[in-house]
C-alpha positions as CSV (number, residue, x, y, z in Angstrom):
1,M,175.5,-108.6,87.2
2,T,174.3,-112.1,86.6
3,L,174.1,-114.2,83.4
4,A,170.3,-113.8,83.6
5,S,170.5,-110.0,83.3
6,P,169.3,-108.4,80.0
7,K,172.8,-107.7,78.9
8,F,173.7,-111.4,78.6
9,R,170.4,-112.5,77.0
10,Y,170.6,-113.4,73.3
11,P,167.9,-112.0,71.1
12,R,165.3,-114.5,69.9
13,P,165.5,-115.5,66.3
14,H,163.1,-113.8,64.0
15,F,160.0,-115.9,63.5
16,R,159.6,-117.2,60.0
17,P,156.2,-118.7,59.1
18,R,156.1,-122.2,57.7
19,K,156.0,-122.4,53.9
20,T,152.5,-123.1,52.6
21,A,153.3,-123.9,49.0
22,P,154.5,-127.5,49.6
23,R,151.4,-128.3,51.6
24,Y,149.1,-126.7,49.1
25,L,150.7,-128.7,46.2
26,L,150.5,-131.9,48.2
27,S,146.8,-131.4,48.9
28,C,146.2,-130.7,45.2
29,A,148.1,-133.8,44.2
30,L,146.3,-136.1,46.7
31,S,142.9,-134.8,45.5
32,L,143.7,-135.1,41.8
33,L,145.2,-138.6,42.4
34,G,142.0,-139.8,44.0
35,N,139.9,-138.3,41.2
36,S,142.2,-139.8,38.6
37,V,141.8,-143.3,40.0
38,A,138.1,-142.8,40.4
39,G,137.7,-141.6,36.9
40,V,138.9,-145.0,35.6
41,I,137.2,-147.2,38.2
42,L,133.7,-145.8,38.5
43,P,132.6,-146.3,34.9
44,L,133.8,-149.9,35.1
45,V,132.0,-150.5,38.4
46,L,128.8,-149.0,37.0
47,L,129.0,-151.2,33.9
48,A,129.8,-154.3,35.9
49,T,126.8,-153.5,38.3
50,T,124.2,-152.6,35.7
51,G,125.5,-154.3,32.6
52,D,124.0,-151.4,30.7
53,A,125.9,-148.7,28.9
54,L,122.8,-146.5,28.8
55,A,122.8,-146.5,32.6
56,A,126.3,-144.9,32.6
57,G,125.1,-142.2,30.2
58,T,122.0,-141.5,32.2
59,L,124.0,-141.2,35.4
60,A,126.2,-138.6,33.7
61,L,123.2,-136.7,32.5
62,I,121.5,-136.7,35.9
63,C,124.7,-135.5,37.7
64,A,125.2,-132.8,35.1
65,V,122.2,-130.8,36.4
66,P,123.6,-130.1,39.9
67,Q,127.1,-129.8,38.5
68,F,125.9,-127.0,36.2
69,L,124.0,-125.2,38.9
70,I,126.8,-125.6,41.4
71,G,129.2,-124.5,38.8
72,M,127.2,-121.3,38.4
73,V,127.2,-120.5,42.1
74,G,130.6,-121.9,42.9
75,G,132.4,-118.5,42.3
76,A,129.9,-116.7,44.4
77,L,130.2,-119.3,47.1
78,T,134.0,-119.0,47.4
79,D,133.6,-115.2,47.5
80,R,131.3,-115.5,50.6
81,F,133.0,-118.2,52.6
82,N,136.6,-119.0,53.6
83,R,138.1,-120.7,50.6
84,R,140.3,-123.0,52.7
85,N,137.3,-124.2,54.6
86,V,135.2,-124.7,51.4
87,S,138.1,-126.9,50.0
88,I,138.2,-129.0,53.1
89,V,134.4,-129.6,53.2
90,S,134.5,-130.5,49.5
91,D,137.2,-133.1,49.9
92,I,135.4,-134.6,52.9
93,M,132.1,-134.8,50.9
94,S,134.0,-136.4,48.0
95,A,135.6,-139.0,50.3
96,A,132.2,-139.8,51.9
97,S,130.4,-140.2,48.6
98,V,133.1,-142.6,47.3
99,A,133.6,-144.5,50.5
100,L,129.9,-145.2,50.7
101,L,130.0,-147.2,47.5
102,P,131.9,-150.2,48.9
103,V,129.9,-149.9,52.1
104,V,126.6,-150.0,50.3
105,D,127.9,-152.9,48.1
106,M,128.7,-154.9,51.2
107,V,125.4,-154.2,53.1
108,W,122.7,-153.9,50.4
109,G,124.4,-154.3,47.1
110,L,124.9,-151.5,44.6
111,S,122.2,-150.5,42.2
112,F,121.6,-147.7,39.8
113,G,119.7,-145.7,42.4
114,W,122.6,-145.7,44.8
115,F,125.0,-144.5,42.0
116,V,122.6,-141.6,41.4
117,A,122.3,-140.6,45.0
118,L,126.0,-140.8,45.8
119,G,126.9,-139.2,42.5
120,L,124.7,-136.2,43.3
121,I,126.5,-135.8,46.6
122,G,129.9,-136.0,44.9
123,A,128.8,-133.5,42.2
124,V,127.6,-131.0,44.7
125,G,130.9,-131.1,46.7
126,D,133.5,-131.3,43.9
127,I,132.9,-128.1,41.9
128,P,133.0,-125.5,44.7
129,G,136.0,-127.2,46.3
130,M,137.9,-127.2,43.0
131,T,137.1,-123.5,42.5
132,A,138.1,-122.7,46.1
133,R,141.4,-124.6,45.8
134,D,142.3,-122.7,42.6
135,S,141.4,-119.4,44.2
136,L,144.0,-120.0,46.9
137,V,146.9,-119.9,44.5
138,P,147.6,-116.1,44.6
139,A,147.4,-116.1,48.4
140,V,149.8,-119.0,48.6
141,C,152.3,-117.3,46.3
142,E,152.0,-114.0,48.1
143,R,152.5,-115.5,51.6
144,D,155.6,-117.5,50.5
145,G,157.0,-114.8,48.2
146,R,156.9,-116.9,45.1
147,S,156.5,-116.0,41.5
148,L,153.0,-116.9,40.4
149,Q,154.2,-117.7,36.9
150,K,156.9,-120.2,38.1
151,F,154.5,-121.6,40.7
152,M,151.9,-122.3,38.0
153,G,154.5,-124.1,35.9
154,L,155.4,-126.3,38.9
155,A,151.8,-127.0,39.7
156,Q,151.0,-128.0,36.1
157,S,154.1,-130.3,36.0
158,L,152.9,-132.0,39.2
159,D,149.4,-132.4,37.7
160,S,150.8,-134.0,34.6
161,M,152.7,-136.5,36.7
162,V,149.6,-137.4,38.8
163,V,147.5,-137.8,35.6
164,I,150.1,-140.3,34.4
165,V,150.3,-142.3,37.7
166,G,146.5,-142.3,38.4
167,P,145.2,-144.5,35.6
168,A,148.1,-147.0,35.9
169,L,147.5,-147.1,39.7
170,A,143.8,-147.7,39.1
171,A,144.7,-150.7,36.8
172,F,147.0,-152.1,39.5
173,L,144.4,-151.7,42.3
174,M,141.7,-153.3,40.2
175,G,143.9,-156.3,39.5
176,A,145.0,-156.5,43.2
177,V,141.9,-155.9,45.3
178,G,139.0,-155.6,42.8
179,S,137.2,-152.6,41.4
180,V,134.9,-151.9,44.3
181,N,137.5,-152.3,47.0
182,A,139.9,-150.0,45.0
183,L,137.5,-147.2,45.7
184,W,138.7,-147.1,49.3
185,F,142.0,-145.7,48.0
186,T,140.1,-142.9,46.3
187,A,138.3,-142.0,49.5
188,A,141.5,-142.1,51.5
189,M,143.2,-139.7,49.0
190,S,140.3,-137.2,49.3
191,L,140.4,-137.4,53.1
192,A,144.2,-137.0,53.1
193,A,143.8,-133.9,50.9
194,A,141.3,-132.4,53.4
195,L,143.7,-133.1,56.3
196,V,146.6,-131.5,54.5
197,T,144.5,-128.5,53.6
198,L,143.6,-128.2,57.3
199,T,147.2,-127.5,58.1
200,L,147.2,-124.4,56.0
201,P,146.6,-121.1,57.8
202,R,143.0,-120.2,58.0
203,A,143.8,-116.6,57.0
204,L,145.0,-117.9,53.6
205,G,141.4,-118.5,52.6
206,R,139.9,-115.2,53.6
207,T,137.9,-113.6,50.8
208,G,139.6,-110.2,51.0
209,A,138.7,-106.7,51.9
210,E,136.9,-103.9,50.1
211,P,136.7,-104.0,46.3
212,R,139.3,-101.9,44.5
213,T,138.2,-102.0,40.9
214,N,135.0,-101.5,39.0
215,A,134.9,-105.3,38.3
216,E,135.4,-106.1,41.9
217,A,132.7,-103.7,42.9
218,T,130.3,-105.3,40.5
219,A,131.1,-108.7,41.9
220,A,130.6,-107.5,45.4
221,A,127.2,-105.9,44.5
222,A,126.2,-109.2,42.9
223,A,127.2,-111.1,46.0
224,D,125.1,-108.7,48.1
225,R,122.0,-109.5,45.9
226,G,122.5,-113.2,46.7
227,L,124.2,-116.3,45.3
228,V,121.6,-117.1,42.7
229,A,121.3,-113.5,41.3
230,G,125.0,-113.1,41.3
231,A,125.6,-116.4,39.5
232,W,123.0,-115.5,36.9
233,D,124.6,-112.1,36.2
234,S,128.0,-113.8,36.0
235,L,126.7,-116.4,33.5
236,K,125.2,-113.7,31.2
237,S,128.2,-111.5,31.2
238,G,130.5,-114.4,30.7
239,A,128.5,-115.7,27.8
240,A,128.6,-112.3,26.2
241,V,132.4,-112.2,26.4
242,L,132.9,-115.7,25.1
243,F,130.5,-115.8,22.2
244,C,129.5,-112.2,21.2
245,G,132.8,-110.6,20.6
246,D,136.2,-112.0,19.5
247,G,135.9,-114.6,16.7
248,L,139.2,-116.3,17.7
249,L,138.0,-116.6,21.3
250,R,134.7,-118.0,20.2
251,S,136.3,-120.6,18.0
252,S,138.7,-121.6,20.7
253,I,135.9,-122.2,23.1
254,L,134.0,-124.2,20.6
255,I,137.0,-126.4,19.9
256,S,137.4,-126.9,23.7
257,F,133.8,-128.0,23.9
258,G,134.3,-130.4,21.0
259,I,137.3,-132.0,22.8
260,A,135.4,-132.3,26.0
261,M,132.3,-133.9,24.3
262,I,134.0,-136.3,21.9
263,M,137.0,-137.3,24.0
264,G,134.8,-137.5,27.1
265,S,132.4,-139.9,25.3
266,L,135.3,-142.0,24.0
267,Q,137.0,-142.3,27.4
268,G,133.9,-142.3,29.6
269,I,131.7,-144.8,27.7
270,V,133.2,-146.5,24.6
271,L,136.5,-147.6,26.0
272,P,135.2,-148.9,29.3
273,V,132.5,-150.9,27.5
274,H,135.0,-152.3,25.1
275,F,137.5,-153.4,27.7
276,T,134.7,-154.7,30.0
277,A,133.4,-156.9,27.1
278,A,136.9,-158.1,26.4
279,G,137.3,-159.2,30.1
280,S,140.2,-156.9,30.8
281,P,138.8,-153.7,32.3
282,E,142.2,-152.8,33.9
283,M,143.6,-152.2,30.5
284,L,141.7,-148.9,30.3
285,G,144.1,-147.4,32.9
286,Y,147.1,-148.2,30.8
287,V,145.6,-146.7,27.7
288,L,144.8,-143.5,29.5
289,S,148.3,-143.4,31.1
290,A,149.8,-143.7,27.6
291,M,147.8,-140.7,26.5
292,S,149.0,-138.8,29.5
293,V,152.6,-139.6,28.9
294,G,152.3,-138.3,25.3
295,M,150.6,-135.1,26.7
296,L,153.5,-134.5,29.2
297,V,156.2,-135.0,26.5
298,S,154.5,-132.8,23.9
299,S,153.7,-130.1,26.4
300,L,157.4,-129.9,27.6
301,A,158.6,-130.0,23.9
302,Y,156.2,-127.2,23.0
303,S,157.3,-125.1,25.9
304,A,160.9,-125.3,24.6
305,L,160.3,-125.1,20.8
306,A,157.1,-122.9,20.6
307,H,158.8,-120.0,18.9
308,R,160.6,-122.2,16.3
309,L,157.3,-122.5,14.3
310,R,154.4,-120.2,13.6
311,R,151.3,-120.7,15.7
312,R,149.3,-121.7,12.7
313,T,151.8,-124.4,11.9
314,W,151.6,-125.8,15.4
315,F,147.8,-125.6,15.2
316,V,147.6,-127.5,11.9
317,L,150.1,-130.2,12.9
318,S,148.4,-130.8,16.3
319,L,144.9,-131.1,14.7
320,L,146.1,-133.6,12.1
321,G,148.0,-135.7,14.6
322,M,145.1,-135.8,17.0
323,A,142.8,-136.9,14.1
324,A,145.2,-139.8,13.4
325,G,145.2,-140.7,17.1
326,V,141.4,-140.5,17.5
327,L,141.0,-142.7,14.3
328,A,143.3,-145.3,15.7
329,L,141.3,-145.4,18.9
330,G,138.0,-145.3,17.0
331,L,138.9,-148.5,15.2
332,L,139.2,-150.3,18.5
333,P,142.3,-152.3,17.4
334,D,144.3,-154.8,19.4
335,F,145.7,-153.6,22.7
336,P,149.3,-152.7,21.5
337,F,147.9,-150.7,18.6
338,M,145.5,-149.0,20.9
339,L,148.3,-148.0,23.2
340,G,150.1,-146.5,20.1
341,G,147.0,-144.6,19.2
342,A,146.6,-143.2,22.7
343,L,150.3,-142.2,22.7
344,T,149.9,-140.5,19.3
345,L,146.8,-138.6,20.5
346,G,148.7,-137.4,23.6
347,L,151.8,-136.4,21.7
348,F,149.9,-134.1,19.3
349,A,147.3,-132.8,21.8
350,G,149.9,-130.9,23.9
351,P,150.5,-128.0,21.5
352,L,146.8,-127.6,20.8
353,S,145.9,-127.5,24.5
354,A,148.6,-124.8,25.1
355,L,147.4,-122.8,22.1
356,L,143.7,-122.9,23.1
357,G,144.6,-122.0,26.7
358,F,146.7,-119.0,25.5
359,F,144.0,-117.7,23.2
360,I,141.4,-118.0,26.0
361,F,143.5,-116.2,28.6
362,D,144.8,-113.6,26.1
363,R,141.5,-112.7,24.5
364,I,139.4,-112.4,27.7
365,P,139.6,-109.0,29.3
366,A,141.1,-109.2,32.8
367,E,138.0,-107.6,34.4
368,N,135.8,-110.3,32.9
369,R,138.0,-113.3,33.3
370,G,136.3,-114.7,36.4
371,S,132.8,-114.6,35.0
372,A,133.9,-115.8,31.5
373,L,135.9,-118.8,32.9
374,G,133.1,-119.6,35.3
375,T,130.6,-119.6,32.4
376,Q,132.9,-121.8,30.4
377,N,133.2,-124.3,33.2
378,S,129.4,-124.4,33.7
379,L,128.8,-125.0,30.0
380,T,131.4,-127.7,29.8
381,L,129.8,-129.4,32.8
382,A,126.5,-129.4,30.9
383,A,127.8,-130.3,27.4
384,A,130.1,-133.2,28.2
385,P,127.4,-135.3,30.0
386,V,124.9,-134.7,27.3
387,A,127.4,-136.1,24.8
388,V,128.1,-139.1,27.0
389,F,124.4,-139.8,27.3
390,A,124.0,-139.6,23.5
391,T,127.0,-141.9,23.0
392,S,125.5,-144.4,25.5
393,I,122.4,-144.7,23.4
394,V,124.5,-145.5,20.3
395,V,126.5,-148.0,22.3
396,E,123.3,-149.7,23.5
397,T,121.7,-149.8,20.1
398,L,124.5,-150.3,17.7
399,G,127.5,-151.4,19.8
400,A,130.7,-149.9,21.0
401,A,132.5,-150.4,17.7
402,A,129.9,-148.3,15.8
403,A,130.0,-145.6,18.5
404,A,133.8,-145.4,18.4
405,L,133.8,-145.0,14.7
406,A,131.1,-142.4,14.8
407,L,133.1,-140.4,17.4
408,A,136.2,-140.6,15.1
409,C,134.1,-139.3,12.2
410,L,132.8,-136.4,14.3
411,W,136.3,-135.5,15.3
412,A,137.3,-135.6,11.6
413,V,134.5,-133.1,10.9
414,A,135.5,-130.9,13.7
415,T,139.1,-131.0,12.5
416,G,138.0,-130.0,9.0
417,W,136.0,-127.1,10.3
418,A,138.9,-125.9,12.5
419,L,141.4,-126.0,9.6
420,T,139.1,-124.0,7.3
421,A,137.4,-121.6,9.7
422,R,138.1,-118.0,8.8
423,S,138.5,-117.0,12.4
424,L,141.3,-119.5,12.9
425,R,143.4,-118.6,9.9
426,D,145.1,-115.6,11.5
427,L,146.4,-116.7,15.0
428,G,148.4,-113.5,15.7
429,D,151.8,-114.7,14.3
430,D,152.5,-111.2,12.9
431,E,151.6,-109.6,16.2
432,A,153.8,-112.0,18.1
433,R,156.8,-111.2,15.9
434,T,156.2,-107.5,16.2
435,A,155.9,-107.6,20.0
436,A,158.8,-109.9,20.6
437,P,161.1,-110.1,17.5
438,S,164.0,-111.8,19.4
439,A,162.6,-113.2,22.7
440,P,159.5,-115.0,23.8
441,K,156.8,-112.9,25.3
442,P,156.4,-113.7,29.0
443,A,153.4,-115.6,30.0
444,R,150.6,-113.9,31.9
445,D,150.3,-114.4,35.6
446,A,146.8,-116.1,35.7
447,P,145.5,-118.6,38.2
448,R,144.0,-121.8,36.9
449,A,140.4,-120.7,37.7
450,A,138.8,-124.1,37.9
451,V,140.8,-125.3,34.9
452,T,137.7,-126.3,32.9
453,A,136.3,-128.7,35.4
454,R,139.2,-131.1,35.1
455,E,137.8,-133.3,37.9
456,A,134.4,-133.5,36.4
457,L,135.5,-135.0,33.0
458,P,136.7,-138.5,32.3
459,Q,140.4,-139.1,33.0
460,G,142.6,-137.6,30.3
461,T,140.0,-135.2,28.9
462,E,140.8,-132.5,31.4
463,A,144.4,-132.4,30.1
464,L,143.2,-131.8,26.5
465,S,140.8,-129.0,27.3
466,R,142.6,-127.3,30.2
467,P,143.3,-123.6,29.8
468,S,147.0,-123.2,30.2
469,P,148.6,-119.9,31.0
470,S,151.6,-120.8,28.7
471,Q,152.5,-118.3,26.1
472,P,152.9,-119.8,22.6
């Protein structure tokens, strides 16, 4: 008998597949970092190129149409094609649309028409990719044997860190290499995200097998009728769930729309115009980073202290604090005071964001969650650019100071309505105490489901309006 005989052979070690969660999180972080930097730089480049605030609002309105349409069919698209591949193609399209801006600037010179053309390419690519990437979360957790709830907490913490770093990095890049050249970094991040996603197993993005529930059967039948028909049915059923039933859910959605419209206009038009006129556009990044720091701190504090106060108390305190922060920004004070206002806004926005996210996830039936959240995303993609366009008209006619003050007044009106609305007086505190008298109720395992188009809104807005699966 020789050493080569079967008796002396050692068994091969059991094959363990490589973990996919770290690569998935890295891909998400790279994509979000690129979008965070672009969210600060692009409005400033457009203003520097055209010198017209109305042009920025018009561009947002033009891009809103394909965003709305793609948002409608995005869910159906990811149900028909491999979600990993859709995410890769989306990141490549985003990288190309951004990289072409400095190329065009070097060869022909940027103009409003080029912004429209490249903006449309980016809009078409971003939304399906965002939906596809979020749809991969359950598959990633199942493959790696991870808890979805814990994984969501890790992903949200990483997102918060990226949102803090992004605007500050944009300010540094603009000061170091200029606004247009800084866009190369954004393109590189999107391309790197695509390459990292390419390393994920292709099986991870498969759309699944036969439908198992009535809701899945309905979705499959809608897909068989075609993308457009399925998207239209999804939009109608989602709107019915959001607006025709639960009063608390309807009010929560309206507040989310108000945040997206008012804060999107402030961050997407008013503040860029103000800092550009002051000759220090890079300061915008620091203001948005201060807001993100406040959001991170308040979100962590709320997670630890949520059950110390009633939901209604958190709701009132958060609304009043946000009103103070918006007023401070609306007055367009000196830079140190503006940093303080942004930090105040972020510190009080965290609890409201968590509460709204909980109400939305808790009140939407599980079988309608996909269509309802898809409808919410599509409507947000349409509402925010309309508000940005209207604000650009005010900026062009009356100036940035008047527009900022008007937005602060609108937020005060929205705050007054939210504090006095009958549907928002009872936030379920008695039910929470009855269900869990001594311990917090565990959060629901729910994927981010496109997280209210976080990449489509100006930087910082997505954190304020993001549905969070946290349980208050």
